[in-house]
PDBQT receptor file of N, H, CA, C and O in Angstrom, charges set to zero:
ATOM      1  N   MET A   1      -5.745  22.061  19.188  1.00  0.00    +0.000 N 
ATOM      2  CA  MET A   1      -6.959  21.802  18.429  1.00  0.00    +0.000 C 
ATOM      3  C   MET A   1      -7.861  20.919  19.274  1.00  0.00    +0.000 C 
ATOM      4  O   MET A   1      -7.393  20.064  20.026  1.00  0.00    +0.000 OA
ATOM      5  N   ARG A   2      -9.156  21.140  19.136  1.00  0.00    +0.000 N 
ATOM      6  H   ARG A   2      -9.535  21.835  18.525  1.00  0.00    +0.000 HD
ATOM      7  CA  ARG A   2     -10.158  20.370  19.863  1.00  0.00    +0.000 C 
ATOM      8  C   ARG A   2     -10.884  19.415  18.923  1.00  0.00    +0.000 C 
ATOM      9  O   ARG A   2     -11.091  19.714  17.746  1.00  0.00    +0.000 OA
ATOM     10  N   CYS A   3     -11.263  18.276  19.460  1.00  0.00    +0.000 N 
ATOM     11  H   CYS A   3     -11.095  18.033  20.415  1.00  0.00    +0.000 HD
ATOM     12  CA  CYS A   3     -11.983  17.256  18.702  1.00  0.00    +0.000 C 
ATOM     13  C   CYS A   3     -13.382  17.746  18.366  1.00  0.00    +0.000 C 
ATOM     14  O   CYS A   3     -14.067  18.303  19.224  1.00  0.00    +0.000 OA
ATOM     15  N   LYS A   4     -13.815  17.542  17.119  1.00  0.00    +0.000 N 
ATOM     16  H   LYS A   4     -13.259  17.088  16.423  1.00  0.00    +0.000 HD
ATOM     17  CA  LYS A   4     -15.159  17.932  16.689  1.00  0.00    +0.000 C 
ATOM     18  C   LYS A   4     -16.228  17.042  17.329  1.00  0.00    +0.000 C 
ATOM     19  O   LYS A   4     -17.370  17.463  17.507  1.00  0.00    +0.000 OA
ATOM     20  N   ARG A   5     -15.846  15.804  17.674  1.00  0.00    +0.000 N 
ATOM     21  H   ARG A   5     -14.918  15.462  17.529  1.00  0.00    +0.000 HD
ATOM     22  CA  ARG A   5     -16.804  14.843  18.213  1.00  0.00    +0.000 C 
ATOM     23  C   ARG A   5     -17.077  15.079  19.703  1.00  0.00    +0.000 C 
ATOM     24  O   ARG A   5     -18.233  15.105  20.126  1.00  0.00    +0.000 OA
ATOM     25  N   CYS A   6     -15.998  15.252  20.507  1.00  0.00    +0.000 N 
ATOM     26  H   CYS A   6     -15.059  15.231  20.163  1.00  0.00    +0.000 HD
ATOM     27  CA  CYS A   6     -16.186  15.319  21.963  1.00  0.00    +0.000 C 
ATOM     28  C   CYS A   6     -15.531  16.531  22.619  1.00  0.00    +0.000 C 
ATOM     29  O   CYS A   6     -15.603  16.682  23.839  1.00  0.00    +0.000 OA
ATOM     30  N   SER A   7     -14.896  17.394  21.836  1.00  0.00    +0.000 N 
ATOM     31  H   SER A   7     -14.837  17.272  20.845  1.00  0.00    +0.000 HD
ATOM     32  CA  SER A   7     -14.176  18.584  22.330  1.00  0.00    +0.000 C 
ATOM     33  C   SER A   7     -12.942  18.231  23.149  1.00  0.00    +0.000 C 
ATOM     34  O   SER A   7     -12.441  19.058  23.912  1.00  0.00    +0.000 OA
ATOM     35  N   GLY A   8     -12.453  17.012  22.992  1.00  0.00    +0.000 N 
ATOM     36  H   GLY A   8     -12.860  16.341  22.373  1.00  0.00    +0.000 HD
ATOM     37  CA  GLY A   8     -11.239  16.594  23.686  1.00  0.00    +0.000 C 
ATOM     38  C   GLY A   8      -9.986  17.128  23.005  1.00  0.00    +0.000 C 
ATOM     39  O   GLY A   8     -10.054  17.709  21.922  1.00  0.00    +0.000 OA
ATOM     40  N   LEU A   9      -8.862  16.928  23.643  1.00  0.00    +0.000 N 
ATOM     41  H   LEU A   9      -8.808  16.456  24.523  1.00  0.00    +0.000 HD
ATOM     42  CA  LEU A   9      -7.574  17.393  23.131  1.00  0.00    +0.000 C 
ATOM     43  C   LEU A   9      -7.095  16.508  21.985  1.00  0.00    +0.000 C 
ATOM     44  O   LEU A   9      -7.106  15.282  22.097  1.00  0.00    +0.000 OA
ATOM     45  N   MET A  10      -6.674  17.127  20.882  1.00  0.00    +0.000 N 
ATOM     46  H   MET A  10      -6.665  18.122  20.791  1.00  0.00    +0.000 HD
ATOM     47  CA  MET A  10      -6.120  16.406  19.744  1.00  0.00    +0.000 C 
ATOM     48  C   MET A  10      -4.603  16.475  19.829  1.00  0.00    +0.000 C 
ATOM     49  O   MET A  10      -4.035  17.549  20.025  1.00  0.00    +0.000 OA
ATOM     50  N   VAL A  11      -3.943  15.325  19.680  1.00  0.00    +0.000 N 
ATOM     51  H   VAL A  11      -4.404  14.452  19.520  1.00  0.00    +0.000 HD
ATOM     52  CA  VAL A  11      -2.488  15.258  19.727  1.00  0.00    +0.000 C 
ATOM     53  C   VAL A  11      -1.972  14.653  18.433  1.00  0.00    +0.000 C 
ATOM     54  O   VAL A  11      -2.699  13.945  17.737  1.00  0.00    +0.000 OA
ATOM     55  N   VAL A  12      -0.717  14.934  18.115  1.00  0.00    +0.000 N 
ATOM     56  H   VAL A  12      -0.127  15.509  18.681  1.00  0.00    +0.000 HD
ATOM     57  CA  VAL A  12      -0.098  14.387  16.913  1.00  0.00    +0.000 C 
ATOM     58  C   VAL A  12       0.105  12.890  17.103  1.00  0.00    +0.000 C 
ATOM     59  O   VAL A  12       0.637  12.452  18.123  1.00  0.00    +0.000 OA
ATOM     60  N   GLU A  13      -0.316  12.119  16.126  1.00  0.00    +0.000 N 
ATOM     61  H   GLU A  13      -0.747  12.475  15.298  1.00  0.00    +0.000 HD
ATOM     62  CA  GLU A  13      -0.190  10.667  16.152  1.00  0.00    +0.000 C 
ATOM     63  C   GLU A  13       1.191  10.266  15.650  1.00  0.00    +0.000 C 
ATOM     64  O   GLU A  13       1.526  10.530  14.495  1.00  0.00    +0.000 OA
ATOM     65  N   CYS A  14       1.984   9.641  16.486  1.00  0.00    +0.000 N 
ATOM     66  H   CYS A  14       1.712   9.427  17.424  1.00  0.00    +0.000 HD
ATOM     67  CA  CYS A  14       3.323   9.189  16.106  1.00  0.00    +0.000 C 
ATOM     68  C   CYS A  14       3.440   7.687  16.339  1.00  0.00    +0.000 C 
ATOM     69  O   CYS A  14       3.107   7.198  17.418  1.00  0.00    +0.000 OA
ATOM     70  N   CYS A  15       3.910   6.955  15.332  1.00  0.00    +0.000 N 
ATOM     71  H   CYS A  15       4.180   7.353  14.456  1.00  0.00    +0.000 HD
ATOM     72  CA  CYS A  15       4.078   5.511  15.495  1.00  0.00    +0.000 C 
ATOM     73  C   CYS A  15       5.486   5.065  15.139  1.00  0.00    +0.000 C 
ATOM     74  O   CYS A  15       6.189   4.503  15.979  1.00  0.00    +0.000 OA
ATOM     75  N   VAL A  16       5.902   5.307  13.915  1.00  0.00    +0.000 N 
ATOM     76  H   VAL A  16       5.331   5.763  13.233  1.00  0.00    +0.000 HD
ATOM     77  CA  VAL A  16       7.218   4.882  13.462  1.00  0.00    +0.000 C 
ATOM     78  C   VAL A  16       7.921   6.040  12.769  1.00  0.00    +0.000 C 
ATOM     79  O   VAL A  16       7.298   7.057  12.463  1.00  0.00    +0.000 OA
ATOM     80  N   GLU A  17       9.206   5.887  12.524  1.00  0.00    +0.000 N 
ATOM     81  H   GLU A  17       9.712   5.061  12.772  1.00  0.00    +0.000 HD
ATOM     82  CA  GLU A  17       9.989   6.966  11.917  1.00  0.00    +0.000 C 
ATOM     83  C   GLU A  17       9.459   7.376  10.547  1.00  0.00    +0.000 C 
ATOM     84  O   GLU A  17       9.461   8.561  10.213  1.00  0.00    +0.000 OA
ATOM     85  N   GLU A  18       9.009   6.415   9.755  1.00  0.00    +0.000 N 
ATOM     86  H   GLU A  18       9.008   5.452  10.026  1.00  0.00    +0.000 HD
ATOM     87  CA  GLU A  18       8.479   6.753   8.434  1.00  0.00    +0.000 C 
ATOM     88  C   GLU A  18       7.274   7.681   8.565  1.00  0.00    +0.000 C 
ATOM     89  O   GLU A  18       7.121   8.621   7.785  1.00  0.00    +0.000 OA
ATOM     90  N   GLU A  19       6.422   7.418   9.549  1.00  0.00    +0.000 N 
ATOM     91  H   GLU A  19       6.546   6.655  10.183  1.00  0.00    +0.000 HD
ATOM     92  CA  GLU A  19       5.261   8.277   9.740  1.00  0.00    +0.000 C 
ATOM     93  C   GLU A  19       5.675   9.652  10.230  1.00  0.00    +0.000 C 
ATOM     94  O   GLU A  19       5.032  10.645   9.889  1.00  0.00    +0.000 OA
ATOM     95  N   LEU A  20       6.738   9.731  11.024  1.00  0.00    +0.000 N 
ATOM     96  H   LEU A  20       7.260   8.924  11.301  1.00  0.00    +0.000 HD
ATOM     97  CA  LEU A  20       7.225  11.026  11.486  1.00  0.00    +0.000 C 
ATOM     98  C   LEU A  20       7.658  11.876  10.295  1.00  0.00    +0.000 C 
ATOM     99  O   LEU A  20       7.385  13.075  10.254  1.00  0.00    +0.000 OA
ATOM    100  N   GLU A  21       8.329  11.261   9.332  1.00  0.00    +0.000 N 
ATOM    101  H   GLU A  21       8.551  10.287   9.365  1.00  0.00    +0.000 HD
ATOM    102  CA  GLU A  21       8.714  11.976   8.112  1.00  0.00    +0.000 C 
ATOM    103  C   GLU A  21       7.477  12.434   7.351  1.00  0.00    +0.000 C 
ATOM    104  O   GLU A  21       7.460  13.532   6.794  1.00  0.00    +0.000 OA
ATOM    105  N   GLU A  22       6.448  11.604   7.323  1.00  0.00    +0.000 N 
ATOM    106  H   GLU A  22       6.461  10.712   7.775  1.00  0.00    +0.000 HD
ATOM    107  CA  GLU A  22       5.203  11.973   6.654  1.00  0.00    +0.000 C 
ATOM    108  C   GLU A  22       4.564  13.185   7.341  1.00  0.00    +0.000 C 
ATOM    109  O   GLU A  22       4.074  14.097   6.675  1.00  0.00    +0.000 OA
ATOM    110  N   GLN A  23       4.574  13.183   8.683  1.00  0.00    +0.000 N 
ATOM    111  H   GLN A  23       4.972  12.442   9.223  1.00  0.00    +0.000 HD
ATOM    112  CA  GLN A  23       3.984  14.289   9.426  1.00  0.00    +0.000 C 
ATOM    113  C   GLN A  23       4.752  15.577   9.179  1.00  0.00    +0.000 C 
ATOM    114  O   GLN A  23       4.151  16.639   9.018  1.00  0.00    +0.000 OA
ATOM    115  N   GLN A  24       6.073  15.489   9.148  1.00  0.00    +0.000 N 
ATOM    116  H   GLN A  24       6.561  14.627   9.278  1.00  0.00    +0.000 HD
ATOM    117  CA  GLN A  24       6.880  16.674   8.899  1.00  0.00    +0.000 C 
ATOM    118  C   GLN A  24       6.644  17.213   7.497  1.00  0.00    +0.000 C 
ATOM    119  O   GLN A  24       6.807  18.408   7.253  1.00  0.00    +0.000 OA
ATOM    120  N   ALA A  25       6.264  16.341   6.580  1.00  0.00    +0.000 N 
ATOM    121  H   ALA A  25       6.132  15.370   6.778  1.00  0.00    +0.000 HD
ATOM    122  CA  ALA A  25       5.972  16.754   5.212  1.00  0.00    +0.000 C 
ATOM    123  C   ALA A  25       4.530  17.264   5.079  1.00  0.00    +0.000 C 
ATOM    124  O   ALA A  25       4.098  17.625   3.985  1.00  0.00    +0.000 OA
ATOM    125  N   GLY A  26       3.787  17.292   6.195  1.00  0.00    +0.000 N 
ATOM    126  H   GLY A  26       4.138  16.998   7.085  1.00  0.00    +0.000 HD
ATOM    127  CA  GLY A  26       2.418  17.788   6.160  1.00  0.00    +0.000 C 
ATOM    128  C   GLY A  26       1.384  16.746   5.820  1.00  0.00    +0.000 C 
ATOM    129  O   GLY A  26       0.291  17.094   5.372  1.00  0.00    +0.000 OA
ATOM    130  N   ARG A  27       1.692  15.475   6.017  1.00  0.00    +0.000 N 
ATOM    131  H   ARG A  27       2.579  15.193   6.380  1.00  0.00    +0.000 HD
ATOM    132  CA  ARG A  27       0.744  14.410   5.707  1.00  0.00    +0.000 C 
ATOM    133  C   ARG A  27       0.468  13.541   6.931  1.00  0.00    +0.000 C 
ATOM    134  O   ARG A  27       0.212  12.345   6.791  1.00  0.00    +0.000 OA
ATOM    135  N   GLY A  28       0.514  14.117   8.110  1.00  0.00    +0.000 N 
ATOM    136  H   GLY A  28       0.722  15.088   8.224  1.00  0.00    +0.000 HD
ATOM    137  CA  GLY A  28       0.343  13.369   9.348  1.00  0.00    +0.000 C 
ATOM    138  C   GLY A  28      -1.109  13.260   9.768  1.00  0.00    +0.000 C 
ATOM    139  O   GLY A  28      -2.026  13.443   8.967  1.00  0.00    +0.000 OA
ATOM    140  N   ALA A  29      -1.300  12.953  11.062  1.00  0.00    +0.000 N 
ATOM    141  H   ALA A  29      -0.556  12.803  11.713  1.00  0.00    +0.000 HD
ATOM    142  CA  ALA A  29      -2.645  12.780  11.602  1.00  0.00    +0.000 C 
ATOM    143  C   ALA A  29      -2.698  13.281  13.037  1.00  0.00    +0.000 C 
ATOM    144  O   ALA A  29      -1.682  13.371  13.725  1.00  0.00    +0.000 OA
ATOM    145  N   LEU A  30      -3.911  13.602  13.467  1.00  0.00    +0.000 N 
ATOM    146  H   LEU A  30      -4.737  13.528  12.908  1.00  0.00    +0.000 HD
ATOM    147  CA  LEU A  30      -4.170  13.983  14.846  1.00  0.00    +0.000 C 
ATOM    148  C   LEU A  30      -5.144  12.967  15.430  1.00  0.00    +0.000 C 
ATOM    149  O   LEU A  30      -6.034  12.480  14.733  1.00  0.00    +0.000 OA
ATOM    150  N   ARG A  31      -4.971  12.646  16.727  1.00  0.00    +0.000 N 
ATOM    151  H   ARG A  31      -4.248  13.042  17.293  1.00  0.00    +0.000 HD
ATOM    152  CA  ARG A  31      -5.863  11.708  17.396  1.00  0.00    +0.000 C 
ATOM    153  C   ARG A  31      -6.368  12.337  18.690  1.00  0.00    +0.000 C 
ATOM    154  O   ARG A  31      -5.607  12.982  19.411  1.00  0.00    +0.000 OA
ATOM    155  N   CYS A  32      -7.649  12.149  18.981  1.00  0.00    +0.000 N 
ATOM    156  H   CYS A  32      -8.268  11.625  18.395  1.00  0.00    +0.000 HD
ATOM    157  CA  CYS A  32      -8.249  12.667  20.206  1.00  0.00    +0.000 C 
ATOM    158  C   CYS A  32      -7.881  11.759  21.370  1.00  0.00    +0.000 C 
ATOM    159  O   CYS A  32      -8.006  10.539  21.270  1.00  0.00    +0.000 OA
ATOM    160  N   VAL A  33      -7.424  12.348  22.479  1.00  0.00    +0.000 N 
ATOM    161  H   VAL A  33      -7.322  13.339  22.561  1.00  0.00    +0.000 HD
ATOM    162  CA  VAL A  33      -7.046  11.543  23.638  1.00  0.00    +0.000 C 
ATOM    163  C   VAL A  33      -8.274  11.024  24.385  1.00  0.00    +0.000 C 
ATOM    164  O   VAL A  33      -8.155  10.074  25.158  1.00  0.00    +0.000 OA
ATOM    165  N   ASN A  34      -9.450  11.621  24.178  1.00  0.00    +0.000 N 
ATOM    166  H   ASN A  34      -9.547  12.393  23.550  1.00  0.00    +0.000 HD
ATOM    167  CA  ASN A  34     -10.674  11.179  24.865  1.00  0.00    +0.000 C 
ATOM    168  C   ASN A  34     -11.394  10.056  24.126  1.00  0.00    +0.000 C 
ATOM    169  O   ASN A  34     -11.619   8.982  24.683  1.00  0.00    +0.000 OA
ATOM    170  N   CYS A  35     -11.756  10.311  22.864  1.00  0.00    +0.000 N 
ATOM    171  H   CYS A  35     -11.574  11.184  22.412  1.00  0.00    +0.000 HD
ATOM    172  CA  CYS A  35     -12.596   9.354  22.136  1.00  0.00    +0.000 C 
ATOM    173  C   CYS A  35     -11.849   8.568  21.062  1.00  0.00    +0.000 C 
ATOM    174  O   CYS A  35     -12.388   7.604  20.520  1.00  0.00    +0.000 OA
ATOM    175  N   GLY A  36     -10.619   8.964  20.749  1.00  0.00    +0.000 N 
ATOM    176  H   GLY A  36     -10.181   9.747  21.190  1.00  0.00    +0.000 HD
ATOM    177  CA  GLY A  36      -9.830   8.226  19.762  1.00  0.00    +0.000 C 
ATOM    178  C   GLY A  36     -10.100   8.609  18.321  1.00  0.00    +0.000 C 
ATOM    179  O   GLY A  36      -9.558   7.986  17.408  1.00  0.00    +0.000 OA
ATOM    180  N   ALA A  37     -10.926   9.620  18.093  1.00  0.00    +0.000 N 
ATOM    181  H   ALA A  37     -11.367  10.127  18.834  1.00  0.00    +0.000 HD
ATOM    182  CA  ALA A  37     -11.203  10.064  16.721  1.00  0.00    +0.000 C 
ATOM    183  C   ALA A  37      -9.895  10.499  16.068  1.00  0.00    +0.000 C 
ATOM    184  O   ALA A  37      -9.043  11.114  16.709  1.00  0.00    +0.000 OA
ATOM    185  N   MET A  38      -9.750  10.176  14.799  1.00  0.00    +0.000 N 
ATOM    186  H   MET A  38     -10.442   9.676  14.279  1.00  0.00    +0.000 HD
ATOM    187  CA  MET A  38      -8.514  10.487  14.085  1.00  0.00    +0.000 C 
ATOM    188  C   MET A  38      -8.821  11.376  12.894  1.00  0.00    +0.000 C 
ATOM    189  O   MET A  38      -9.773  11.135  12.152  1.00  0.00    +0.000 OA
ATOM    190  N   VAL A  39      -7.999  12.414  12.716  1.00  0.00    +0.000 N 
ATOM    191  H   VAL A  39      -7.225  12.611  13.318  1.00  0.00    +0.000 HD
ATOM    192  CA  VAL A  39      -8.159  13.347  11.603  1.00  0.00    +0.000 C 
ATOM    193  C   VAL A  39      -6.809  13.464  10.912  1.00  0.00    +0.000 C 
ATOM    194  O   VAL A  39      -5.800  13.767  11.549  1.00  0.00    +0.000 OA
ATOM    195  N   THR A  40      -6.797  13.223   9.608  1.00  0.00    +0.000 N 
ATOM    196  H   THR A  40      -7.616  12.977   9.090  1.00  0.00    +0.000 HD
ATOM    197  CA  THR A  40      -5.560  13.349   8.847  1.00  0.00    +0.000 C 
ATOM    198  C   THR A  40      -5.481  14.731   8.218  1.00  0.00    +0.000 C 
ATOM    199  O   THR A  40      -6.491  15.421   8.073  1.00  0.00    +0.000 OA
ATOM    200  N   VAL A  41      -4.290  15.118   7.854  1.00  0.00    +0.000 N 
ATOM    201  H   VAL A  41      -3.470  14.558   7.971  1.00  0.00    +0.000 HD
ATOM    202  CA  VAL A  41      -4.090  16.404   7.187  1.00  0.00    +0.000 C 
ATOM    203  C   VAL A  41      -4.865  16.428   5.870  1.00  0.00    +0.000 C 
ATOM    204  O   VAL A  41      -5.414  17.463   5.492  1.00  0.00    +0.000 OA
ATOM    205  N   ARG A  42      -4.912  15.316   5.185  1.00  0.00    +0.000 N 
ATOM    206  H   ARG A  42      -4.466  14.475   5.492  1.00  0.00    +0.000 HD
ATOM    207  CA  ARG A  42      -5.666  15.233   3.927  1.00  0.00    +0.000 C 
ATOM    208  C   ARG A  42      -7.153  15.500   4.163  1.00  0.00    +0.000 C 
ATOM    209  O   ARG A  42      -7.793  16.183   3.364  1.00  0.00    +0.000 OA
ATOM    210  N   MET A  43      -7.704  14.965   5.255  1.00  0.00    +0.000 N 
ATOM    211  H   MET A  43      -7.183  14.410   5.903  1.00  0.00    +0.000 HD
ATOM    212  CA  MET A  43      -9.107  15.199   5.576  1.00  0.00    +0.000 C 
ATOM    213  C   MET A  43      -9.363  16.682   5.818  1.00  0.00    +0.000 C 
ATOM    214  O   MET A  43     -10.368  17.226   5.360  1.00  0.00    +0.000 OA
ATOM    215  N   LEU A  44      -8.452  17.333   6.537  1.00  0.00    +0.000 N 
ATOM    216  H   LEU A  44      -7.636  16.891   6.908  1.00  0.00    +0.000 HD
ATOM    217  CA  LEU A  44      -8.603  18.755   6.820  1.00  0.00    +0.000 C 
ATOM    218  C   LEU A  44      -8.523  19.587   5.547  1.00  0.00    +0.000 C 
ATOM    219  O   LEU A  44      -9.291  20.532   5.369  1.00  0.00    +0.000 OA
ATOM    220  N   ARG A  45      -7.596  19.235   4.663  1.00  0.00    +0.000 N 
ATOM    221  H   ARG A  45      -6.973  18.466   4.808  1.00  0.00    +0.000 HD
ATOM    222  CA  ARG A  45      -7.477  19.960   3.386  1.00  0.00    +0.000 C 
ATOM    223  C   ARG A  45      -8.747  19.818   2.562  1.00  0.00    +0.000 C 
ATOM    224  O   ARG A  45      -9.221  20.792   1.978  1.00  0.00    +0.000 OA
ATOM    225  N   ASN A  46      -9.302  18.607   2.509  1.00  0.00    +0.000 N 
ATOM    226  H   ASN A  46      -8.916  17.815   2.984  1.00  0.00    +0.000 HD
ATOM    227  CA  ASN A  46     -10.529  18.382   1.747  1.00  0.00    +0.000 C 
ATOM    228  C   ASN A  46     -11.696  19.166   2.332  1.00  0.00    +0.000 C 
ATOM    229  O   ASN A  46     -12.509  19.715   1.589  1.00  0.00    +0.000 OA
ATOM    230  N   LEU A  47     -11.784  19.221   3.650  1.00  0.00    +0.000 N 
ATOM    231  H   LEU A  47     -11.124  18.774   4.254  1.00  0.00    +0.000 HD
ATOM    232  CA  LEU A  47     -12.848  19.969   4.306  1.00  0.00    +0.000 C 
ATOM    233  C   LEU A  47     -12.759  21.451   3.975  1.00  0.00    +0.000 C 
ATOM    234  O   LEU A  47     -13.767  22.081   3.657  1.00  0.00    +0.000 OA
ATOM    235  N   VAL A  48     -11.571  22.000   4.047  1.00  0.00    +0.000 N 
ATOM    236  H   VAL A  48     -10.752  21.488   4.305  1.00  0.00    +0.000 HD
ATOM    237  CA  VAL A  48     -11.379  23.417   3.723  1.00  0.00    +0.000 C 
ATOM    238  C   VAL A  48     -11.723  23.672   2.258  1.00  0.00    +0.000 C 
ATOM    239  O   VAL A  48     -12.358  24.676   1.935  1.00  0.00    +0.000 OA
ATOM    240  N   ALA A  49     -11.308  22.771   1.373  1.00  0.00    +0.000 N 
ATOM    241  H   ALA A  49     -10.792  21.955   1.636  1.00  0.00    +0.000 HD
ATOM    242  CA  ALA A  49     -11.598  22.938  -0.055  1.00  0.00    +0.000 C 
ATOM    243  C   ALA A  49     -13.100  22.908  -0.304  1.00  0.00    +0.000 C 
ATOM    244  O   ALA A  49     -13.606  23.702  -1.097  1.00  0.00    +0.000 OA
ATOM    245  N   ARG A  50     -13.827  22.001   0.361  1.00  0.00    +0.000 N 
ATOM    246  H   ARG A  50     -13.415  21.355   1.005  1.00  0.00    +0.000 HD
ATOM    247  CA  ARG A  50     -15.280  21.920   0.186  1.00  0.00    +0.000 C 
ATOM    248  C   ARG A  50     -15.963  23.174   0.693  1.00  0.00    +0.000 C 
ATOM    249  O   ARG A  50     -16.876  23.700   0.056  1.00  0.00    +0.000 OA
ATOM    250  N   GLN A  51     -15.508  23.655   1.860  1.00  0.00    +0.000 N 
ATOM    251  H   GLN A  51     -14.767  23.228   2.377  1.00  0.00    +0.000 HD
ATOM    252  CA  GLN A  51     -16.121  24.864   2.410  1.00  0.00    +0.000 C 
ATOM    253  C   GLN A  51     -15.864  26.056   1.505  1.00  0.00    +0.000 C 
ATOM    254  O   GLN A  51     -16.760  26.869   1.280  1.00  0.00    +0.000 OA
ATOM    255  N   THR A  52     -14.658  26.166   0.986  1.00  0.00    +0.000 N 
ATOM    256  H   THR A  52     -13.930  25.505   1.169  1.00  0.00    +0.000 HD
ATOM    257  CA  THR A  52     -14.325  27.268   0.086  1.00  0.00    +0.000 C 
ATOM    258  C   THR A  52     -15.146  27.172  -1.189  1.00  0.00    +0.000 C 
ATOM    259  O   THR A  52     -15.670  28.177  -1.669  1.00  0.00    +0.000 OA
ATOM    260  N   GLU A  53     -15.263  25.976  -1.736  1.00  0.00    +0.000 N 
ATOM    261  H   GLU A  53     -14.838  25.160  -1.346  1.00  0.00    +0.000 HD
ATOM    262  CA  GLU A  53     -16.048  25.774  -2.951  1.00  0.00    +0.000 C 
ATOM    263  C   GLU A  53     -17.518  26.072  -2.701  1.00  0.00    +0.000 C 
ATOM    264  O   GLU A  53     -18.187  26.657  -3.552  1.00  0.00    +0.000 OA
ATOM    265  N   GLY A  54     -18.022  25.673  -1.542  1.00  0.00    +0.000 N 
ATOM    266  H   GLY A  54     -17.478  25.197  -0.851  1.00  0.00    +0.000 HD
ATOM    267  CA  GLY A  54     -19.412  25.934  -1.190  1.00  0.00    +0.000 C 
ATOM    268  C   GLY A  54     -19.688  27.411  -1.056  1.00  0.00    +0.000 C 
ATOM    269  O   GLY A  54     -20.752  27.881  -1.457  1.00  0.00    +0.000 OA
ATOM    270  N   ILE A  55     -18.756  28.148  -0.502  1.00  0.00    +0.000 N 
ATOM    271  H   ILE A  55     -17.891  27.766  -0.176  1.00  0.00    +0.000 HD
ATOM    272  CA  ILE A  55     -18.925  29.588  -0.360  1.00  0.00    +0.000 C 
ATOM    273  C   ILE A  55     -18.953  30.246  -1.731  1.00  0.00    +0.000 C 
ATOM    274  O   ILE A  55     -19.788  31.115  -1.982  1.00  0.00    +0.000 OA
ATOM    275  N   LYS A  56     -18.054  29.844  -2.616  1.00  0.00    +0.000 N 
ATOM    276  H   LYS A  56     -17.376  29.138  -2.412  1.00  0.00    +0.000 HD
ATOM    277  CA  LYS A  56     -18.035  30.403  -3.955  1.00  0.00    +0.000 C 
ATOM    278  C   LYS A  56     -19.318  30.083  -4.697  1.00  0.00    +0.000 C 
ATOM    279  O   LYS A  56     -19.890  30.948  -5.360  1.00  0.00    +0.000 OA
ATOM    280  N   THR A  57     -19.772  28.844  -4.587  1.00  0.00    +0.000 N 
ATOM    281  H   THR A  57     -19.308  28.141  -4.049  1.00  0.00    +0.000 HD
ATOM    282  CA  THR A  57     -20.975  28.407  -5.290  1.00  0.00    +0.000 C 
ATOM    283  C   THR A  57     -22.202  29.150  -4.780  1.00  0.00    +0.000 C 
ATOM    284  O   THR A  57     -22.991  29.659  -5.576  1.00  0.00    +0.000 OA
ATOM    285  N   SER A  58     -22.371  29.219  -3.465  1.00  0.00    +0.000 N 
ATOM    286  H   SER A  58     -21.730  28.805  -2.818  1.00  0.00    +0.000 HD
ATOM    287  CA  SER A  58     -23.561  29.882  -2.914  1.00  0.00    +0.000 C 
ATOM    288  C   SER A  58     -23.510  31.381  -3.167  1.00  0.00    +0.000 C 
ATOM    289  O   SER A  58     -24.558  32.002  -3.346  1.00  0.00    +0.000 OA
ATOM    290  N   ALA A  59     -22.333  31.975  -3.186  1.00  0.00    +0.000 N 
ATOM    291  H   ALA A  59     -21.482  31.471  -3.040  1.00  0.00    +0.000 HD
ATOM    292  CA  ALA A  59     -22.217  33.413  -3.456  1.00  0.00    +0.000 C 
ATOM    293  C   ALA A  59     -22.597  33.709  -4.903  1.00  0.00    +0.000 C 
ATOM    294  O   ALA A  59     -23.201  34.742  -5.194  1.00  0.00    +0.000 OA
ATOM    295  N   SER A  60     -22.245  32.810  -5.798  1.00  0.00    +0.000 N 
ATOM    296  H   SER A  60     -21.754  31.972  -5.562  1.00  0.00    +0.000 HD
ATOM    297  CA  SER A  60     -22.529  33.064  -7.209  1.00  0.00    +0.000 C 
ATOM    298  C   SER A  60     -24.016  32.945  -7.546  1.00  0.00    +0.000 C 
ATOM    299  O   SER A  60     -24.475  33.539  -8.522  1.00  0.00    +0.000 OA
ATOM    300  N   ILE A  61     -24.786  32.173  -6.740  1.00  0.00    +0.000 N 
ATOM    301  H   ILE A  61     -24.414  31.690  -5.948  1.00  0.00    +0.000 HD
ATOM    302  CA  ILE A  61     -26.208  32.054  -7.037  1.00  0.00    +0.000 C 
ATOM    303  C   ILE A  61     -27.055  32.872  -6.060  1.00  0.00    +0.000 C 
ATOM    304  O   ILE A  61     -28.283  32.851  -6.139  1.00  0.00    +0.000 OA
ATOM    305  N   GLY A  62     -26.406  33.589  -5.143  1.00  0.00    +0.000 N 
ATOM    306  H   GLY A  62     -25.409  33.606  -5.080  1.00  0.00    +0.000 HD
ATOM    307  CA  GLY A  62     -27.129  34.467  -4.247  1.00  0.00    +0.000 C 
ATOM    308  C   GLY A  62     -27.694  33.807  -3.003  1.00  0.00    +0.000 C 
ATOM    309  O   GLY A  62     -28.560  34.390  -2.350  1.00  0.00    +0.000 OA
ATOM    310  N   VAL A  63     -27.236  32.612  -2.651  1.00  0.00    +0.000 N 
ATOM    311  H   VAL A  63     -26.533  32.139  -3.182  1.00  0.00    +0.000 HD
ATOM    312  CA  VAL A  63     -27.705  31.911  -1.466  1.00  0.00    +0.000 C 
ATOM    313  C   VAL A  63     -26.717  32.181  -0.340  1.00  0.00    +0.000 C 
ATOM    314  O   VAL A  63     -25.504  32.110  -0.534  1.00  0.00    +0.000 OA
ATOM    315  N   HIS A  64     -27.246  32.490   0.832  1.00  0.00    +0.000 N 
ATOM    316  H   HIS A  64     -28.231  32.547   0.990  1.00  0.00    +0.000 HD
ATOM    317  CA  HIS A  64     -26.393  32.731   1.988  1.00  0.00    +0.000 C 
ATOM    318  C   HIS A  64     -26.512  31.562   2.952  1.00  0.00    +0.000 C 
ATOM    319  O   HIS A  64     -27.621  31.171   3.315  1.00  0.00    +0.000 OA
ATOM    320  N   PRO A  65     -25.365  30.990   3.380  1.00  0.00    +0.000 N 
ATOM    321  CA  PRO A  65     -25.432  29.821   4.296  1.00  0.00    +0.000 C 
ATOM    322  C   PRO A  65     -25.956  30.195   5.664  1.00  0.00    +0.000 C 
ATOM    323  O   PRO A  65     -26.070  29.335   6.537  1.00  0.00    +0.000 OA
TER     324      PRO A  65
C-alpha cells in the first residue's frame, strides 16, 4: 500500500505483543516510512463506508461524482 500523503511505502506498525494481537484481529495500523503518516484499520473502514454511502446517496438523487 502507498501513502496518500507522499506515496511512500506503508508498513505494519508493531510495538508490543498486545498490539500484535490487535493487528491479527484486524484492528492494527499502517505507518509510512517516509513521512510517518499513520492509518488505522478503523480509519480505512470508515472511509470505505463513507464512500459507499456517498455513492448510494448520489445515485438515488441522480448526481454523478
